[in-house]
N, C-alpha and C positions, 0 to 999 in steps of 0.2 A: 386375515389375521390381525389380532390386536398385539400391541406391544405390551408385554408384561415385565416385571422385575426378573423372572425365570429366563425369559428368551431374549432380553433386550441386548446383553452382552455378545451372545451368540451371533444374532442377527446384524448387530452393529459392527463386529469384527469381521463378518464375512463380507458385508457392503464395503466396508474399508479396505479390505483385500482385494477385492474385485475392481474397486476404484482405482487402486496403485497400479495394478497390471493394465487395467484399461488406459490409465494415463499415459504410461509408459509406451505402449503401442500407438497411442494417438499422434505421437510426435512424428511418426514416419509418414503420416497423411496430412500432418498440418491442421490437424482438427484441435482447437483449443481443448485442454483438459477439463476446464469447468463445464463445458458442454457435455462431456461423458459423465461427469459426476451427476449432473443434473438428470440425464438420461437414465442412468442406474438407479437414482432415486424415484422417478417416474415409472419405471418398470417394475420397482419393488413396491410401489404404492398401490393404493386399493383399485385403481383402473388398470394395474398391470399384473404380470404373472406372479408377482410376490404376494399380492393381496393384503399388504400391511395398510390397515387404515390409520391415518394420522391427519387429524384435522383440527389442530389446536394453533391458531395464528399467535396465541400469547407466548407459548412454549417456543415456536419457531422464532418469535421477535427476540426473545431472551437468548437463544442460541447465536442468532444472528448479531446481536450486540456484542456478546462475549467474543464471538469469531472476529468481527470487525476491530475489536480492541487490538487482538494479537496480530492482525493483518497490518493494520495501519503502523502499529508499533514496531513491528519488524521492518516495513518498509521505510519507516522514519530512520531507524538504525543503519540501514543500508544506503541511505542517501549520503553522498560525499559532498560536503559543503563547498570544496574546492571547485568541483564540476558545476555545481549547482549556482555558485554565486554570480558567475557572469550572465546566467539567464534568470534570475531570481525575480525581477520584476516582470518578465514575459510570462514566467509560471504563475506568479500572483495574479496577474491580469486574466489569465486563462481559467483559472480555478475560482475566481470570483465574478469579474464582469462577464467572461465568457460562459459560465454556468448561468448566470442571470439572464443573458440574452437568450440562450438556448432555452430555457424554460418558459420565458416569455413569448417567444416567437412559436414555439410548439404549443403551448397552451392557448394562444390565439387561434391557431390552425383548428386544433380539436375543438374549441368553441364554435367555429363556422361550420364544421363539417357533421358535428353531433349534436344531440340535445341537451349536452352537459351546460351547466351554467358557467359563467366566466371564471367563477373561483374553482369550481370543480375542474375545469379544464386547465387552470393554472396550477393547481395541485397536481395533476397527471404529468404536466410538463415538468414540474421541479422534481418529481420522484425519478424521472428518467435522465435527468439532467448532468449526472456525473458519469465519469468513464471509469474503467475498471483496469488498474495498472498489471494485475497477475495475468489476465487474459492477454494483454498486448505483449508482455515481454516473454511469456511461454512460448508464443509463435516465434517471436523474433528469434529465440534460442534455438527452436527446433530447426528453424532454417538457417542457422548460422548467420543471420543477417545483422551486419554492423551498420550503422547509420553515420553520415557525415557530420562534422563540425559538433555544435552544441545540441543536436536534434533530439538524441537519446535523453540527456538529461533534461530537456524541456518537457518532454512527454512523460519523463519520470516524476518530475516535480508537479506538474498538472495532475497526473493520476493520482499521486498521494496526497495531494492536498485539496482535491476539489470536493470530496464527500462531505466536509463540514458544511460547506456552502448549500449544497444540495439539501442537506439534512435541515438546516434553518429554514430554508424556503418551503420545504414540506411542512413542517411544522406551523409555520406562519399562515400558509394557504389553508392548512388542514382547520387551523383556528378561526379562519374567515368563513369557511364552509359550515363549521358548526354554528358559528354566531354571526349570523346573516346581517344583524343590525351594526356590526362594527364596520368601520371604514378601512381602506386600505392603508391609510397613514397610520393607523393605530399598530400596525405590525413593526414600524420602522424602530421604535425605541426597543423592542424585544430583539430585533436583528442586529443593532448596533451592540447591546449588551452581550449577546451571545459571541459574537465575533471577537469583541474587545477584550471581554474577561476571560475567553478560551486562549488568546494570543499571550496575554500577560501571565496568566496562571500556568500555561504550557511551559513557558520560559522559567517562570520561578520555580516550579516543581522539577524541571530539568537541572537547575542548579542544585537544589536542595537534594535530589537523587543523587547527584555526582558526589557530593559531601558523605552522604549516607554510605554509599558503596564503597568509597574509599577509606573511609575512617573506621567503619565497622570491623572487627576482627571476627570472621565464622571460623569454625574448626574443620568444615569440609567445602571444598571448592564447588561441590555440586549444589551448595545452598545459595551461592550468589545469583543464579538464573531465577530462583525461587523468589529471593528478595526484590529482584527487578519486576517480576511479575506483580508481587504486592504493591511496590510503588506505582507500577502502571495502573492498577485498578483504583489506587488511592488518587491518583492524578485525574482520572476520567470520572470517579464518583463525586470528588469534592468539588470539581469544576462544575458538573451538573448540578449540584446541591446548591451553589450559590447564584445559579442562573447562567452560566457560561457554557460554550461549547465543548463538551467533552472530547468528541472527536477530534477537533482541532487541537485541544490541548494536549492529548497524547502524542499526537504526530510532531507537534513542535518539540514537546519533552524528549522524543525519542531522536530526533535529528540533532538536537543539542549533544545528548548522550553519546551518539553514535560518531561524534567528531571530537570526543574528549579522551583523555588517558583514563582507563578505567581498569581497576584491578579485576583479573580473569576476564577480560574484555573478548577473548576468543572463544572462551566457554560460553559466555553469554551470547554471543552472536550466534554461534551453532544451535544453541538450545532454542532460540526464537526463531531461527530458520525453519528448523523441524517443526515447532509448534504452528508455526504461520501456515505450513502446508497442510498439517492435520486440520487445522480449523476451517482452512479452505473446502477441504474434503467434507468435513462434517456438515458445514454450512450449506454446500450444495445439495449433498444428499438430503439434509432436512427439508430445503426448499423444493426439491424434487418430489419428496414424499407429500408435501403439504399441497401440491397442484394435482388437480384432477383434470387429466387431459380432455375427457368428455365435455367439461365446461369450457374448455377453450376454443373448441371448434367454431361455437357461433359467433366469436368475436374475431375470427382469423381474416375476415375481409377488412374490417375497420382497422384491425391492429396492423395488418401489412400497409395500409394507406398512411397510418400515423407513422410507422417505423420508416417507410421510405421518405416521408417529409422530414423527419429527424436527420437521417443520414445525408440527404441531398441537399437541404435548405437550412434547417434550424441549426445544425451543428457548424456548418460553414458560415452562417452569419454570426454566430457566437465567437469563432475563431477570428475571422476576418476584422470585425470591428474591434475587438478587444485587443489585437496586435496592430492596428492601424498605425500607432505612433512609434513602432519599432522597426528598425531596418532588418528586413529579413526577405530573403528571395521567395517569389511567387509560389515556386514549386514546394517549397518547405511549408509554406502555409496550406497549400492544398493536402500535403501528406498529413499535417497535424490534424486537418479536417477530417480526413479518412479515418485516423486512428482515434475513434471515438466509440470504442466498444462499451457496451452497456452489459454488466455482469450481474453478479449476485446481490450487489448493494441496492439497486432500484427495487429488486423483489423484497427485500428486507424492509426498505422504506414503505413499500406497498402494504406492508401488514399493518401499519399505524392506521389507515382509514379502515380497516377491517375491525380493528379494536375500538375504534372510536365509533363504530356502527353507523356511519352514514349511508344514505340511500344506495348509492352507486359504487359502494367499496368493492363489491365482488367483481363487478364489471372493471373497474380500475385494475384491481389485483391482476386479473386475466389478461387485460391488454398489456399491461406492464410485463409479465412474464413472455408473453408473445414477441414484444419489442425486444427485450433482452436476448432472446433466443435467435431472432432473425437478424439481430445486428452481430452477434457471433458468427452466424453463418455466412453473412454476406461480407462483412468487413473482416472478420478474424481469419477467414480462409484466403483472403487476398492482400494481406498486409504486405508480404514480401514481393508479390506481383507489382503492386502499386508502387512500392519503394524503388522497384528497377525501372519501372516505366517513368516515373518521375525523377530519375537518377539522383536519389538522395542516399542510396546505399553504397558502401564502400566495396571496392573490387577486392578480389580474393587476397591479392598481394599486399593491399593496404591494411586489411584486417590485422595481419600478424605483425604489423609495425604499430598498431594504435596502442597507446599507453593505457588508454582507459580500458579496452578489453584486456590488454595484458594483466592489469591489476585484479581483473575479475576471474582469472584463470585459477586452477587448483592450487599451483605453487608458483606465485609471481615473482617471488623474491629471489632471483637467480645469482645475484652477485653476493660474494662473501669477502668479509675483512676482519681482521683481529684487532683489537685496540687494548694496550696495556693501561691499566690505571695505575698511575703513581700517587703517592701520599699528598701531592700538592693539588689534585684534581677537584674539581667542582663536585664530581660525583660520587665521592668517598662518603659513606656512611648515609647516603640518600636512597630511598626506595625507588625502584624503577619507575613508578607511576608518578613520582615527583619530578623526574628529570626534564620533562618538556621535550621528550624524544621525537625526532621527526616523523612525521605520519606514514612515511613510505619506507620505513625501516623498522626491524625488530630486533631484539637482543635474542637470538635463538638459543645460546648456551654460555655459561661461564666456566672459565677453567681456572680453579682455585686450587693452587698446589697441584697434587697429583690426580685431583678428582674433577669430575665434570658435573655441572649442576644446571638443570633445565629450570629457569626463572619463571616467575610470575610478577605480578604487579607490585607486590609487597616485599619481593627479594631485595636486601640491602647491597649496594656495591661496596666492596672493601678494597683497600689499598692492595696492590699487587695482583688483582683479578686481570685475567685476560677475558675481554667480551668478545664473543664471536657474533657478528652482526650481519645480517642478510638485507639486503636492499633491492629496490627493483631496477636501480641503475646506478653507474660508478658516482655520479656527480652528488648524489645523496649522501656519501661518505663524508663529503666536506662539512655538510651540517652536522653529522654525527660527531665528527672530531671537535667541531666548535663547542657542542653540547658537553661532550665528556671531559675535554681538557682545558675548560676555562679555569683559570687559576682562581684560587679562593681570595677574598679581599678582607 
């Protein structure tokens, strides 16, 4: 069956519906949802029962890049800077040096056991050098597994920020494969340019985006998420246009925005959470359709060998060396090594050699797909078991008292208190977004005279208002009191 304008919506919606139900049931068995999405795409493809013929790497790459924009941006918005700050340098080391070491050690192994050239081998190693955050935490949530100390933020920081490094390495080694006369040193200026410009422009666009979101006055609340989507794509495309790393830029931009006071912040967050899930499903289904299972079979042997080396040797090398200067228990290092799932991102990166038309592009794509699937099957289904074995998971009693997990619950702000605003208060005639309100508290409602107002970021505080404030613990109310009752100067 060929996809046409007439049937694409029907087929797409049915695949989406099946994927959602399959993802729901997969939690019971601890199977990563992305594996189900890939399997559904493969079953619907030309080698499966659906018979849908889709063989266009260019369209798949476009869908992949758009999807990764939403997934990385949503991950950045959800990154709590307070939780990440103590482990910032560990995360940076894992997402840069760790990725480089994983790519080079795996590439060297591939060069030794196959007929690939050294640059082709390093290209393959670079493509599979980054981890998949969505796969990791979907399994952790399905098993209700909380992790000790700063282990979860470390994994979150690494998974959210290591894709840009893998992308730069992939483009760099692809360039060397195409241009055999260039030396390895020739890619260093491009690497530095990509990372430096990506970091600087990501922060700059974050500051600019905050200003635009809070200053522009839109008539409808639903337009604010649309505005943020436009700013996200501008950040990515403008950074790429000047030679920077767009993936790094949108992640940094999103981390900055996620930890600032924004108008309609809750609406923006909910919208991006839903869009990120939609894009994950669309991405995995597309990649599943792109794969021909019959073409993977000849590479299963070498693919399994490379995958085992990646899990047992290359990933631990990257983790242990990059973390050697940090104080961390050995069992935590082992667990970080095990949480090295390869998901859809390497498969998207594997489309670049296909479009470049290099000799072994098809072989690389099929091996990468096999590595991703085996990584999910081997590591993805054993994350909770290994966590308990290494004693890095919290017991049931501790989970309930963990403030990080409490903040992630559906209704975490369980404490309530009322504050009367006098005419001498600092907050009078100020918008809520301008108050610098404590991060772990919200103004849930304003009592003004005999009426109650549900506020948003642009709501102005008036004298004699009574603010009904929710916080996750009573001590936060001291900071709220200081913010609201500071006398005018």
